[in-house]
N, C-alpha and C positions, 0 to 999 in steps of 0.2 A: 152638652148640660150638665150643670150638678140640682141633681135635687132633695131634700132632706126630707124626711113624712115624720115631726111625732118623735123627733127623737130625741132623748133624755142618757143624759151620762151622768154617775154619779163614781164621786173625786173624795176621798178625805178630807172631808170640809169647804170642798164646792161641785155644786151638779149640772147643766146643761137640765134645760126644763122647758119640754116638747120644740125643738128647732124647727122652722117649716119657713123651708125657702130653696125658691126655684132663679135659679141663673144657667141665662140660652146660654149654648155653643158660642165660642169666641168671648165669650165678653166681656168687659172688666171692672169685675162688682168688686169694689170696696164695703170691712169693714169697717166699723168703726164706734167707739164709748170708751166711758174712762176704764183705767187700770182696774182689775181685777176682777172685770166682765162676765168676761165668759172667752171672749175669742179668740184666745190665741186655743185657751183650751180643745175650742170646734174645730178650730184647723187641726188641730191633731188627731180627732175624733176622725174625722175624714182623710183621713192621713192615713188610720189605721193607728196610729203613734199610743192611744189610750181606748180600753171596748169602754164601749156602746150595748148603755141600761136598756137599749127596744131603742124602737124605731130603725129605721132605715136610708140609706144612702145608698141616692142611686145618680150612677154616669152611666154617660150614654148611656138611656136603658135600663141599665144593670142595675138589681143590688148588692155592694161590693162591705157594706158593712163587715160577714162576718169575712173576709176576705184577708189574707195578707195583705200587709203594705206595697209590697214588689209586685202585687197581684191589682191594684191598683189602680191602674198610668194616673195615677199623679208623685210630684212633685214638692218638696215643701223649702223655702230656703230662709230662715233664721236671721236676725236680726245680727245675732254674732256671728256671720259667717260657717260656724261648723267646721272649716276646711279641717286637711290634716296635714299639721306640721312636717311632717320629717316628704312631703311628698310635695315635689314645686308645682308650678303652676298644672301645671301639660296633663298632668299623673292625675291631682285631684278634674281636672275633668273630662277625663276620658273614665273618675274610679268606674264611675255606673253600667257604663259601660262590659264591667264585668261576669252582671246578673242581666244581662240581654243578650241575642244570637242578633246579630251583627253584621257586617259582614265590611271585612277590611273597607271598601270601596267609598261603602254609607258611612262607615266612618269618620271618615276622611273627608269627605261631603261635609257632616259636621259638624269637625271640626274646624277646617278651615272655615265654612261663612258665618259659624258665634266668634269666631277668634277675630274675628272681620267685622266687626258690628261691635262687637262689646269694644271695640278697640284693643287689644291686648297682647295682640301679635306679639306684640316684645317683651311679650315676660312671663312668656312658657314654660324659661327653666328658673324661674324665682321661687326659691318658698318663700309661704304668706308669710313669715315672721318680716320679711326687708318687702310685703306691700304699703301702702298709705291707707285706708278705710274704702278709699271713694277703689284703685285697684280691686281690695275684697270680696265689693262688693260684686262688682263686675266678673269678677272670678267664681264667687257665688252663682251665678246666673248663670253663665256658664257652666259648669259641670252641673243645675237643674235642667236644663234647656234642649241639655245632650243624652236626655237616652228620653229627647222625643216624646215628650206629657201628656193628654191630652187636658192634664188640669195642673197652674201651679201653685202653689199657697206662696203668698209672702207675707213673714211675720214678721210686721215694725220696718222693710227696707232700709230707708237710706234714717230712719231712726240717728242713726251711730255718723251718722255727716255731720262735717264743717256742713257751713249754710251755703259757703257758695261749690259745692259739690252737688248736694242735692240738686241744684237745679239740671245740674247735667245729669244727671244717672235718670232725676226724672223722664228727661227727655230720651232717652236713652230706654224705660222701659215702656213706654210710647211705641215706638220704632221697635222693639222684641217684640212688645203684641200683639201687633200687625203681623211681622213675616214667621209671625212659631204658625199663627191661627189658634193656641193653646186657651185655656179658657185661664181667665187670671184670675186668685181671690187674693185681695190682700186685708190687712191690722194694718189700720192707724191712725194715729189719736192726731191727723195735723191735718189742718183745714182744704191749706192748700196741697197739701196730695193727693185731697178725696177729689179736692174742686177741678187741680188737674186731669187728676187719668180715671175717675169710674163713669163708666155707660151708668148702672145703676150704683146704688146703697142698702148696708142695714144700720141700724142702730141697736145698739147693743146694752142691761146693765143686768147688775146679779142671775146668769143667770139663764137671760128669754132676749126675743129679740120683740125692742119694742117698735120701733120702725122701720119699713119697706124704702125705695121706691125711686126714683133718682133724686142726684144730689138736689132741684130747685126745689120741688116738696118737702125732701124732708128742710129743708132751710129757711122756707117759706112756705111753710106749709105743715109745721111740730103738729101730730097727732097724744100729744103726751105733754102734760108740764112737766117733767123729765128730758123728755126730746125735742122741745122747749127752748129750757135753760139750757140743753150740753150744748145746743148747736149756737147757740151767744144770743136771743132773746131779750135780754137783761133785763127790760123791763114787761116784766111775769105773775099778772095781777087774781086774787078769788076774785070774781063780779058776780052781779044780782043780770040778771036777762027781763025787760021785759016792754017789747015790740018790740023795735031796731032798736032799744040802747040799752048801754051795757052802764050798772050802778056800781063805781067800784069808794068804793067812805064814802068817802060826800061827795061825789063829780060822778058825774051825768054825764058819757061819754056816745057818740050818736057811730053804730059800726056802717049802716046804709042797708041789713037785715035785719029778718030778724031768726037768731036763732033756734035753734030744736029745744032745751031744757032750758030752763029758768034758773040754773047757775051752774056756772064751769068759773075757766079760766080764761082770762086777753095777756096776748101776748105782742109787741111792738119791738121791735128792733131797735136800734138807737140811731141808725143811720137813719131810720125814716122818720123821725123826730127834728120836726125843727127849730130851732134858737134864732131867736131876734130881738127885736128894742119895742119891734110893734108888734101889734093880735094883727091874722091873717084872717082877710078872707076871701079869700077866692076859693081853690078848689082846697081848701086846709076846713074840715066841713068840721076836726078839732080843737081850737086853741086854746089857754090857758092862764093868766101873769099869774107865774109866781115866784118866789124868789129863789138866786143859786146860793148850794147850801156844799157844796162842793166840786173841786179845779180838779184833774187829778190827769197829769200827762199820761198818757203810755205812746211813748217813742215816731208814730210818724200820725197823732193824734189826739186830741185832751176828749177824757170823759166827762162834759160837765155836768150831776148833777140839781135840777131846781126843785124842792117844797113847792107842793101846788097845795094847799089845806093840809090836807094827815096822806097827803098820797109826796114821793117823789118817785123823778121819770128822769131816769138816765138819754141823751144828747152825745152825739161827738162834735167835738169840729174840725178844723184848722187849725194850725195855729197864727196867721194868716184871720181867720176868724177872727178870732180869743180876742185879736189885737182891737179890729176895726170896730167888735159891742161892747168892749169896756166889758168885760165876763172878767168879775172875777166875787169870793166869796161876800154873801149881802144884800147883791144889787138887784135890779124887782130885773127878770122878764121873762117873756110870752116861750110856752113850745107850743107847737100846730103836730099838729102829723092830717093825712089823707085816713077817710075810712078803711080802702083803702089796706091798707097798713098797718089791724087790727086784724091779729087772727087770733077764731075763736073757738074754745074745746072742751 
């Protein structure tokens, strides 16, 4: 288990404030947040690579905050791999054993297993400069796991890979996690990576933890304006609450529940807003007529902006739906959404 208690780090121009995390043993935990949020600094504090101002880092029941890196039972893999260019693949993988007392038989057993699982046996005599991005990543993972760490820290491990290699390495990470028994803590800004790999996750901003929980909790039940915006809740509005209704600008929206506070925010994912030619009268408790104010090609789908009074809503539709509905700027359209699709905080 990894646990941080009121962890504070002070670097020139940046700080981590009262970081409290609890990661179960053997869990795959993902740390998300924008650039500059402090994700890598947190990993390096856990690994012992940056000094801790105050607080505790507990691994396996032991506070390691004052221990040197090699005594923490942690390995870290950076996005640039940090392999030694003058060593072969095999020499890189075995490098960490110089700092551990591992008998030859056990070392060979670990090496054989990792070379097989990561499918890099044929690369053992090559140098890093002769490897592809995907191969470099696999070698870096093998080197990190060779010392049999209790915790593996991964700093954007897939960000430097081409899209065609990402899925392969992602699948490899899943397999490694299951077979190694180690606790994985990975930093990423890619939602696909997080959704595919994470058991639990946290979102960081400006050196603080904004929210922790399952991926479903974070994506479907954000606890703050920042998290809602970060996870793509493009419909985010300041609102006043009265009974089971929310008022934004000149619109009254049915929530289906009574919020505790008199004011706050409501958020609706764009995929939960249905665009149509006519108003929905069935399960959609909120339906409004508006005017299409923008049509944007987002690759696999179109983002449609609909102006309703003073408020602009954003919806996602397919190219087929765009054609069938005759959606273009200036035409009238209805937007509809269920009360259950509305998140308030």
